[in-house]
VEXDREN-2710 file (C-alpha; in Angstrom, 1 decimal):
% VEXDREN-2710
k/r/px/py/pz
1/MET/110.9/111.4/93.7
2/LYS/110.1/107.8/94.0
3/LEU/112.9/105.3/93.5
4/LEU/111.0/103.9/90.6
5/THR/111.4/107.2/88.9
6/HIS/115.1/107.3/89.8
7/ASN/115.6/104.0/88.1
8/MET/114.6/105.7/84.8
9/LEU/116.8/108.8/85.0
10/THR/120.3/109.1/83.5
11/SER/122.8/111.9/82.9
12/ASN/124.1/110.6/79.5
13/ILE/123.2/113.8/77.7
14/ILE/126.0/115.7/79.5
15/LYS/128.9/116.3/77.2
16/GLY/131.6/113.5/77.8
17/VAL/129.2/111.2/79.6
18/SER/128.8/107.7/77.9
19/ASN/126.6/106.0/80.4
20/GLY/125.5/108.3/83.3
21/PHE/123.5/105.5/85.0
22/PRO/122.7/104.9/87.8
23/LEU/122.7/108.4/89.5
24/GLY/123.8/108.4/93.0
25/ILE/121.4/109.8/95.7
26/VAL/122.3/112.1/98.4
27/ALA/119.1/112.3/100.4
28/ASN/118.4/115.1/102.9
29/LYS/114.7/114.3/103.5
30/VAL/113.1/111.0/102.8
31/GLU/109.4/110.2/103.4
32/VAL/107.5/106.8/103.1
33/LYS/104.0/107.2/101.8
34/ASP/101.4/104.6/101.8
35/VAL/100.6/103.1/98.3
36/ASP/98.2/100.1/97.9
37/PHE/100.1/96.9/97.2
38/ASN/99.4/95.4/93.9
39/GLN/101.3/92.2/93.2
40/SER/100.8/92.0/89.5
41/PHE/102.0/95.7/89.0
42/VAL/105.1/95.0/91.1
43/LEU/105.9/91.8/89.1
44/LYS/105.4/93.5/85.8
45/THR/107.2/96.7/86.6
46/LEU/110.3/94.5/87.9
47/SER/110.8/93.3/84.3
48/LYS/111.4/96.8/83.3
49/VAL/113.7/98.2/86.0
50/ASP/117.4/97.7/86.6
51/TRP/117.3/95.6/89.9
52/ASN/120.8/96.4/90.9
53/ALA/120.3/100.2/90.5
54/LEU/116.9/100.0/92.5
55/ARG/118.5/98.1/95.3
56/GLN/121.4/100.4/95.4
57/ALA/119.2/103.5/95.5
58/ALA/117.1/101.9/98.3
59/THR/120.3/101.3/100.3
60/GLN/121.5/104.8/99.7
61/VAL/118.4/106.3/101.2
62/GLY/118.3/103.9/104.2
63/HIS/115.5/101.6/102.9
64/GLY/117.4/98.6/101.5
65/ASP/117.0/96.2/104.4
66/GLY/115.5/92.9/103.3
67/LEU/115.8/93.5/99.6
68/PRO/117.4/90.4/98.0
69/GLU/120.7/90.6/96.1
70/GLU/119.2/88.8/93.2
71/LEU/115.6/88.1/92.2
72/GLY/114.7/84.4/92.5
73/GLU/112.5/82.2/90.4
74/ASP/110.0/81.9/93.3
75/LEU/109.3/85.6/93.5
76/LYS/105.6/85.3/92.6
77/GLU/105.1/83.1/95.6
78/ASN/107.0/85.3/98.1
79/ASP/104.6/88.1/99.1
80/ASP/107.0/89.3/101.9
81/VAL/109.8/90.0/99.4
82/LEU/107.3/91.5/96.9
83/LYS/106.0/93.9/99.6
84/LYS/109.6/95.0/100.4
85/ILE/110.2/95.7/96.7
86/HIS/106.8/97.5/96.5
87/ASN/107.9/99.7/99.5
88/ALA/111.3/100.5/97.9
89/MET/109.8/101.2/94.4
90/LEU/106.6/103.0/95.2
91/GLN/106.5/104.2/98.8
92/VAL/109.9/105.5/99.5
93/GLU/110.2/109.2/98.3
94/VAL/113.2/111.4/98.2
95/VAL/111.7/114.9/99.1
96/GLU/115.0/116.9/99.3
97/GLY/118.5/116.1/98.2
98/GLU/120.4/115.6/95.0
99/LEU/121.2/113.2/92.2
100/VAL/124.9/112.8/91.4
101/CYS/126.2/111.7/88.0
102/PRO/128.5/108.6/88.4
103/GLU/130.9/109.9/85.7
104/THR/131.2/113.6/86.2
105/GLY/130.0/114.2/89.8
106/ARG/127.6/116.8/88.4
107/LYS/124.7/117.3/91.0
108/PHE/121.1/117.7/90.2
109/PRO/118.9/119.1/93.0
110/ILE/115.7/117.4/94.2
111/SER/113.3/119.9/95.7
112/ASN/109.8/119.0/96.9
113/GLY/110.3/115.5/95.4
114/ILE/111.0/116.9/92.0
115/PRO/114.5/116.3/90.4
116/ASN/115.8/119.2/88.3
117/MET/117.8/117.6/85.5
118/LEU/118.1/120.8/83.4
119/LEU/121.5/121.3/82.0
120/LEU/123.5/124.4/81.3
121/GLU/124.1/125.2/77.6
122/HIS/127.8/124.4/77.7
123/GLU/127.0/121.0/79.2
124/LEU/124.9/119.7/76.2
125/GLN/126.5/117.3/73.7
END
């Protein structure tokens, strides 16, 4: 599971959960896979993600070094930072582990890079 994917997942469909974002990550196996850098894609995608959640996820899996706390106005001119963001969003993959709901502690397994977000019937709202 890429961290970009993680940024779009929530557990707010669990009964009693109002937000459910961002999910915590407990990673047992993380891989970094090469993906071609595309500056315009990174910039466009950044406008759609929750930066704090992405930064937190990268830190949780041990790949948050060099990511800025906040995105500056000069980001377009800073290829070094954009490449670090690209790495966090698109190259870092959680292969094995689990996602954890921030409100209930409910764990969702990640196996072979695929998060299983299926709920039991009694958990549905």
